[in-house]
C-alpha positions as CSV (number, residue, x, y, z in Angstrom):
1,M,-22.9,-3.1,-0.5
2,T,-20.7,-0.1,-1.3
3,D,-18.2,-0.2,-4.1
4,H,-15.6,2.1,-2.4
5,I,-13.2,2.1,0.6
6,F,-13.7,5.7,1.6
7,A,-16.2,8.5,1.0
8,I,-14.9,12.0,1.3
9,D,-16.8,14.9,3.1
10,G,-14.7,18.0,3.3
11,D,-11.6,17.0,5.4
12,R,-13.2,13.8,6.6
13,A,-12.6,10.3,5.2
14,I,-15.5,8.1,6.0
15,P,-14.6,4.4,5.8
16,T,-16.7,1.5,4.8
17,A,-16.4,-2.1,6.1
18,W,-14.2,-2.8,3.1
19,A,-11.3,-1.0,4.8
20,A,-11.0,-3.7,7.5
21,G,-7.9,-5.9,7.7
22,P,-7.1,-9.5,8.7
23,W,-6.1,-8.7,12.4
24,S,-9.4,-7.2,13.5
25,Q,-12.7,-6.2,12.0
26,E,-12.4,-2.9,14.0
27,M,-9.0,-2.1,12.6
28,M,-8.1,-1.0,9.0
29,H,-5.8,-2.8,6.7
30,G,-2.7,-0.7,6.2
31,G,-3.3,-0.5,2.4
32,A,-6.4,1.6,3.1
33,P,-4.6,4.6,4.9
34,A,-1.7,4.1,2.5
35,G,-3.9,4.8,-0.5
36,L,-5.7,7.6,1.3
37,V,-2.4,9.4,2.2
38,V,-1.2,9.2,-1.4
39,W,-4.6,10.6,-2.6
40,A,-4.4,13.6,-0.2
41,A,-0.8,14.3,-1.3
42,E,-1.5,14.1,-5.0
43,R,-4.2,16.7,-4.6
44,E,-1.8,19.3,-3.4
45,P,-0.8,21.8,-6.2
46,S,2.8,21.9,-7.4
47,P,4.6,24.6,-9.4
48,V,5.6,22.0,-12.2
49,P,4.3,18.5,-13.0
50,M,5.4,16.1,-10.3
51,R,5.0,12.4,-9.5
52,V,5.3,10.4,-6.3
53,A,8.8,9.2,-5.7
54,R,8.4,8.0,-2.1
55,L,5.8,7.2,0.5
56,T,6.8,6.8,4.2
57,L,3.8,5.8,6.2
58,E,4.0,5.5,10.1
59,M,1.2,3.7,11.9
60,M,1.2,5.6,15.2
61,R,-1.4,3.2,16.6
62,P,-3.9,0.7,15.1
63,V,-6.1,2.7,12.6
64,P,-9.7,2.2,13.8
65,L,-12.6,1.8,11.4
66,V,-14.0,5.2,12.2
67,D,-14.2,8.6,10.4
68,L,-10.7,10.1,9.9
69,T,-9.8,13.8,9.7
70,I,-7.2,14.5,7.0
71,E,-4.7,17.2,7.5
72,T,-2.0,18.1,5.0
73,E,1.1,20.3,5.3
74,I,3.7,21.2,2.7
75,L,7.1,20.8,4.4
76,R,9.2,21.6,1.4
77,Q,8.2,23.2,-1.9
78,G,10.7,23.7,-4.6
79,R,11.0,23.6,-8.4
80,K,12.4,20.0,-8.2
81,I,10.8,18.4,-5.1
82,Q,7.7,18.7,-2.9
83,L,7.5,17.0,0.5
84,C,4.0,16.7,1.8
85,L,3.0,15.6,5.3
86,V,-0.4,14.0,5.7
87,R,-1.9,13.3,9.1
88,L,-4.9,11.1,9.7
89,K,-6.7,11.7,13.0
90,A,-9.4,9.7,14.8
91,A,-11.2,11.6,17.6
92,G,-8.5,14.2,17.5
93,A,-5.6,11.8,17.9
94,I,-3.1,11.1,15.1
95,V,-3.4,7.4,14.2
96,C,-1.4,7.4,11.0
97,Q,0.9,9.9,9.2
98,G,2.7,9.8,6.0
99,Q,5.3,11.8,4.1
100,V,5.0,11.8,0.4
101,L,8.0,13.0,-1.7
102,R,7.2,14.2,-5.2
103,I,9.8,14.9,-7.8
104,R,9.5,17.0,-10.9
105,E,8.9,15.1,-14.1
106,A,11.5,15.2,-16.9
107,D,12.1,13.4,-20.3
108,L,15.3,11.5,-19.8
109,A,14.6,8.3,-21.7
110,D,18.3,7.7,-22.4
111,A,19.0,7.4,-18.7
112,E,16.5,4.7,-17.9
113,R,18.0,1.6,-16.2
114,L,15.4,-0.7,-14.8
115,V,15.1,-4.5,-14.1
116,P,12.9,-6.6,-16.4
117,L,10.1,-8.7,-15.1
118,D,11.2,-12.3,-14.1
119,V,7.8,-13.8,-13.2
120,P,4.8,-14.7,-15.4
121,L,2.3,-12.0,-16.3
122,P,-1.1,-12.1,-14.4
123,D,-2.9,-14.0,-17.2
124,A,-0.4,-16.8,-16.9
125,C,-0.6,-17.1,-13.1
126,E,-3.0,-19.0,-10.9
127,P,-6.2,-17.2,-9.9
128,S,-6.9,-16.8,-6.2
129,A,-10.4,-17.1,-5.0
130,T,-11.7,-13.9,-3.2
131,R,-14.7,-14.0,-1.0
132,E,-16.9,-11.0,-0.5
133,N,-17.6,-12.1,3.1
134,S,-13.9,-12.6,3.8
135,T,-12.7,-11.5,7.3
136,N,-10.1,-9.5,5.4
137,N,-12.6,-7.2,3.7
138,F,-9.8,-5.0,2.1
139,G,-8.3,-8.1,0.6
140,A,-11.7,-9.2,-0.7
141,G,-11.6,-6.0,-2.9
142,Y,-8.8,-7.5,-5.0
143,E,-8.4,-9.9,-7.9
144,M,-5.2,-11.8,-7.1
145,R,-3.0,-14.0,-9.2
146,R,-0.3,-16.2,-7.7
147,A,3.0,-16.6,-9.3
148,Y,4.5,-18.6,-6.4
149,G,4.4,-18.8,-2.6
150,G,2.3,-16.3,-0.7
151,F,-0.6,-16.4,1.7
152,G,-0.7,-19.5,3.8
153,E,2.8,-20.6,2.8
154,I,6.1,-19.8,4.6
155,G,8.9,-18.2,2.6
156,P,9.2,-15.8,-0.3
157,G,6.2,-15.2,-2.6
158,A,5.1,-13.3,-5.6
159,W,1.5,-12.3,-6.2
160,W,-0.2,-9.9,-8.6
161,F,-2.9,-7.5,-7.3
162,H,-5.7,-5.8,-9.2
163,Q,-7.8,-3.5,-7.0
164,K,-11.5,-3.9,-8.0
165,R,-13.0,-1.5,-5.5
166,A,-12.4,2.3,-5.7
167,M,-10.3,3.7,-2.9
168,I,-12.3,7.0,-3.0
169,A,-15.9,7.1,-3.9
170,G,-16.4,8.8,-7.3
171,A,-12.7,9.0,-8.1
172,T,-10.3,6.9,-10.2
173,S,-7.3,5.6,-8.1
174,S,-4.0,6.8,-9.5
175,P,-1.3,4.3,-10.2
176,A,0.7,5.5,-7.2
177,M,-2.4,4.9,-5.0
178,L,-2.8,1.4,-6.4
179,A,0.9,0.6,-5.8
180,A,0.9,2.0,-2.2
181,S,-2.2,-0.1,-1.3
182,A,-0.9,-3.3,-2.8
183,A,2.5,-2.7,-1.2
184,D,1.1,-3.2,2.2
185,F,0.4,-6.9,1.5
186,V,4.2,-7.6,1.6
187,N,4.1,-9.2,5.1
188,G,1.4,-11.6,3.9
189,V,2.9,-12.5,0.6
190,G,6.4,-13.1,2.0
191,S,5.5,-14.3,5.5
192,A,8.1,-16.2,7.4
193,L,5.8,-17.4,10.3
194,P,2.5,-19.3,10.3
195,F,-0.5,-16.9,10.5
196,D,-2.4,-19.2,12.9
197,R,0.4,-19.0,15.5
198,W,1.9,-15.6,15.1
199,T,0.9,-12.0,14.4
200,F,3.4,-9.9,12.4
201,L,1.7,-6.5,12.1
202,N,3.7,-3.7,10.3
203,A,4.5,-0.5,12.2
204,D,5.3,1.4,9.0
205,L,5.5,1.1,5.2
206,T,8.0,2.7,2.9
207,V,7.5,2.6,-0.8
208,N,10.1,4.0,-3.3
209,F,9.2,4.5,-6.9
210,A,12.0,4.4,-9.5
211,R,9.3,5.3,-12.1
212,A,5.6,5.8,-12.1
213,P,3.6,2.6,-12.1
214,R,1.6,1.8,-15.2
215,G,-1.8,0.0,-15.6
216,E,-3.9,-1.7,-12.9
217,W,-1.9,-4.8,-12.0
218,I,0.7,-4.5,-9.3
219,L,3.2,-7.4,-8.5
220,N,4.4,-7.8,-4.9
221,K,7.4,-10.1,-4.9
222,A,8.2,-10.4,-1.2
223,E,10.1,-12.0,1.6
224,S,10.5,-11.4,5.4
225,W,13.4,-11.6,7.9
226,I,12.4,-12.3,11.5
227,S,14.6,-11.7,14.6
228,A,14.4,-13.5,17.9
229,D,13.8,-10.2,19.7
230,G,10.3,-9.8,18.4
231,T,11.1,-7.6,15.4
232,G,11.5,-8.1,11.7
233,V,11.4,-6.7,8.2
234,A,9.3,-7.5,5.2
235,M,10.5,-6.3,1.8
236,A,9.4,-6.5,-1.8
237,R,10.1,-5.6,-5.3
238,L,7.1,-4.0,-6.9
239,A,6.3,-4.4,-10.7
240,D,3.6,-3.8,-13.2
241,C,3.3,-5.6,-16.5
242,D,6.1,-3.6,-18.0
243,G,8.6,-4.5,-15.4
244,Y,9.9,-3.5,-11.9
245,F,9.3,0.1,-10.9
246,G,10.0,0.2,-7.1
247,T,10.5,-1.4,-3.7
248,A,8.5,-1.7,-0.4
249,T,9.6,-2.3,3.1
250,Q,7.8,-2.8,6.5
251,S,9.0,-2.9,10.0
252,L,7.3,-5.8,11.8
253,V,6.1,-6.3,15.4
254,I,6.2,-10.1,16.1
255,E,3.9,-11.6,18.7
256,P,2.6,-15.1,19.4
257,R,-1.2,-15.5,19.3
C-alpha cells in the first residue's frame, strides 16, 4: 500500500485510495483537497516571508477519486498580503477551488492575545482505534485521540488528530496543511444528527489562522447547528499542544439517507 494521499506529476495530482471519504469510495474526503490547495498556494513565491492566514475552500461538486489538474492564480500580490486562487479540475471541469490568503510575517510578541487550551493534551486522551481497511480511508491515515464526544455521538466533541500518511509523496506536510486537513472533520466531530439516518456533507470549508500551527497534533473542538430547511453549519476551534490558533466553519447540506 502507498504511504501518501497524492503523487504530483507536473500540474497533476494523482490520488491514492487513501483520499476517499466516508460518503462514497469514489469521492474524496474534503480534507484531501483542502491539504492539496494549501500545498499549491504555499509553493507560490512571495516578496517577503508570508504565512497562511485563511483558507476558503468551495466544493463545486463531489471531488471524484481521479487525477486532478492544479491551476494557481495570484489574485493580489502586495508587500503585506498575497491572495492565491487554486483550482482543482477533473476531466476539465472545476470540482473544487480555494482562495488562500497569506499575510507577511512580523515579530509582534507583545501584541499576542490567544486563548489557552482547555482540554487534555493528546497523551491524556482516549486513543481511537483506526483500521487500515476502514471505509473512510482518509480517516484511517490518522492517529486520533478523543477528549470527549465525537464520531458516533450526538452533540459537541473534541478530538486530537495526528496525520500519519504524507499528503504529498516525498514531501513533508506543512503545519497549515495539517490543520486544513484536520479541520474538515468538524461535521463528524461535532455532529448533531445520527450518521446512519442522515448525511451532512459540507459544501465548503473556511479556516482562519490567528497564528501558525505548531507541531503535528491538531485539536478539532466542534459543534453543529442544523436547520429544518435542510441546511446547517458546523464550527470548531482549532488548537495545537500550545493552545488555540484558529477556527473552522462548514456550510452543511442535510439529507435523509
